[in-house]
C-alpha positions in Angstrom: -6.3 8.0 3.7 -5.1 10.3 6.5 -6.8 12.0 9.1 -8.6 14.6 6.9 -8.2 17.6 4.7 -7.0 21.1 5.2 -9.9 22.1 8.3 -8.3 18.8 10.2 -4.8 19.7 11.1 -3.9 17.5 14.4 -3.9 19.9 17.3 -6.5 22.9 16.6 -4.4 24.8 19.1 -0.8 24.3 16.8 -2.5 25.1 13.2 -0.7 23.7 10.5 -0.5 26.9 8.6 2.3 28.0 10.8 4.4 25.6 9.2 5.3 24.9 5.3 6.7 22.0 3.4 6.0 18.2 4.7 4.8 17.8 8.3 4.0 14.9 10.5 1.9 13.9 13.6 0.9 11.4 16.2 -2.6 11.1 16.6 -5.2 8.2 18.2 -8.3 7.7 16.2 -11.5 7.7 18.1 -14.0 4.5 17.6 -17.7 5.2 16.9 -20.1 6.0 17.9 -18.3 8.5 19.0 -16.5 9.3 16.1 -19.3 9.4 13.9 -21.1 11.8 15.9 -18.3 14.1 15.8 -17.5 13.9 12.4 -20.7 14.5 11.7 -20.7 17.9 14.2 -17.5 19.0 12.4 -18.9 18.8 9.2 -21.8 20.9 10.5 -19.3 23.4 11.6 -16.8 23.2 8.7 -18.9 21.9 5.6 -15.8 21.9 3.6 -13.6 19.2 5.5 -13.0 15.8 5.7 -13.0 15.0 9.2 -11.6 12.0 11.2 -12.2 12.5 14.7 -8.8 11.8 16.7 -7.0 13.0 19.8 -3.3 14.5 19.0 -0.3 13.2 20.7 2.1 15.0 18.7 1.1 18.3 16.8 1.9 19.1 13.2 5.7 19.2 12.8 8.7 18.7 10.5 11.4 15.3 11.3 14.9 15.7 12.4 15.4 13.0 10.4 13.8 10.7 7.6 10.6 9.2 8.2 11.5 5.4 9.0 13.6 6.5 12.0 10.8 8.2 13.4 8.5 5.2 13.4 11.0 3.2 14.3 11.2 5.4 18.0 7.9 5.4 18.2 7.2 1.8 18.1 10.2 1.9 21.1 8.6 4.2 22.7 5.0 2.8 22.4 6.2 -0.2 24.6 6.2 2.3 27.8 2.8 2.7 27.5 -0.7 0.6 28.0 -3.9 1.1 26.8 -6.4 3.7 28.5 -9.3 5.6 29.0 -9.9 9.4 28.1 -13.1 10.8 28.8 -14.4 14.1 26.8 -15.7 16.9 29.0 -17.4 20.4 27.6 -17.0 22.4 24.5 -14.4 24.6 24.7 -12.8 28.0 22.5 -9.3 28.5 21.9 -9.3 32.3 22.1 -5.9 32.9 20.8 -6.5 31.0 17.5 -10.4 31.1 17.3 -10.2 26.8 17.4 -13.6 25.5 18.8 -12.6 21.8 20.6 -13.7 19.4 23.3 -11.8 19.0 26.7 -10.5 16.1 27.6 -11.1 14.6 31.4 -10.3 11.4 33.1 -6.7 10.3 32.6 -5.3 13.1 30.3 -2.2 13.0 32.0 -1.6 10.1 30.1 -1.4 12.0 26.8 0.9 14.8 28.6 3.2 12.2 29.4 3.2 10.6 26.2 3.6 14.0 24.8 6.5 14.5 26.5 8.2 10.9 26.0 7.5 11.1 22.0 8.8 15.0 21.5 12.2 13.7 21.6 14.9 12.4 18.9 13.9 13.0 15.3 10.1 13.7 16.2 11.7 16.6 18.8 10.0 20.2 18.3 9.6 23.4 19.7 5.4 24.2 19.7 4.1 27.3 18.8 1.8 26.7 21.4 1.5 24.7 24.8 0.7 21.3 24.4 -3.3 20.8 25.1 -4.9 17.6 24.7 -8.0 18.0 23.4 -10.9 17.4 20.3 -10.7 19.9 17.3 -14.2 20.7 16.1 -13.4 23.8 13.7 -10.4 25.8 13.4 -9.2 29.0 10.8 -12.5 30.5 11.4 -13.0 34.5 11.5 -14.1 35.6 15.3 -17.9 35.7 14.8 -17.7 32.2 13.0 -15.9 30.5 15.7 -18.1 32.2 18.5 -21.1 30.8 16.0 -19.7 27.4 15.9 -18.8 27.3 19.8 -22.9 28.1 20.6 -24.0 25.4 18.1 -21.4 22.9 19.4 -22.5 23.3 22.7 -25.8 22.5 21.8 -25.6 19.7 19.9 -22.9 17.9 22.3 -25.6 18.4 25.0 -27.7 15.9 22.8 -25.2 13.8 22.1 -26.8 10.4 24.2 -23.5 7.7 24.5 -21.3 7.0 26.2 -18.2 10.1 26.0 -15.4 7.6 27.1 -13.0 5.9 24.6 -9.7 3.9 24.9 -6.3 5.1 23.6 -5.1 1.5 22.2 -3.1 2.4 18.8 -1.5 5.2 17.9 -0.9 6.8 14.1 1.4 8.4 12.8 0.7 10.6 9.7 2.3 12.8 6.9 0.9 15.9 5.3 2.4 18.2 2.0 1.4 21.7 3.6 -1.3 20.5 6.2 -3.7 19.9 3.1 -4.3 16.1 3.7 -3.3 13.5 5.7 -1.8 9.9 5.2 -1.3 7.3 7.5 2.2 6.0 7.6 2.3 3.4 10.7 0.3 1.8 13.3 1.4 1.3 16.8 -0.7 -0.8 19.2 -0.1 -0.5 22.8 0.3 -3.1 24.6 -2.3 -4.2 27.8 -0.5 -5.7 31.1 -0.5 -9.4 31.2 -3.2 -9.5 33.7 -5.8 -7.0 31.8 -5.2 -9.0 28.8 -6.0 -12.1 30.8 -9.1 -10.5 32.4 -10.4 -9.2 29.1 -10.1 -12.9 27.5 -12.3 -14.1 30.5 -14.9 -11.6 31.0 -17.4 -11.0 28.0 -17.8 -7.7 26.5 -20.2 -5.1 28.0 -23.4 -3.8 26.0 -23.0 -0.6 24.9 -25.5 1.6 27.1 -27.2 5.3 26.6 -25.8 7.4 29.4 
């Protein structure tokens, strides 16, 4: 199973409803316990969705070629990037599309760089909205419902006591019919620099602390 059902279109700032037919996107899934909390929060905000927390690299788009070619290009371009850490910021609201989301801090410039690199070849596409890295929590809502979801999400997010940082180490290329159900097609693992990989092997993993 891919990302989710209809309410979980990758990239809330560019809803899949703007497109028809086959759609494709590039995402990175979040790890637990962060992902579990955000999935449960999203279900509270939009009960009829089936979420899977992710950050979008390429929002939904048609392809200019075959999926196999897109996978090949992603694998090749992915070699230019090493794993990096992102930190989640505050709850925000896209006023133009009534999308509730969490802003991304830290090395968000890496996401812009990856977007510019990957938005090429058979994956190139002119977005309906400017690319803005974020984690979608609720979308396709009426203005009043979006404002209520925004206020609820802010309260719940303040109560989250674990780390709000996560590593982007894998990219998932996903496919959907009409944006209704997303399926994983391929996974690309970002390679750590040799020095980092060696240090990781020699240093034990740190325990998870509450913050």
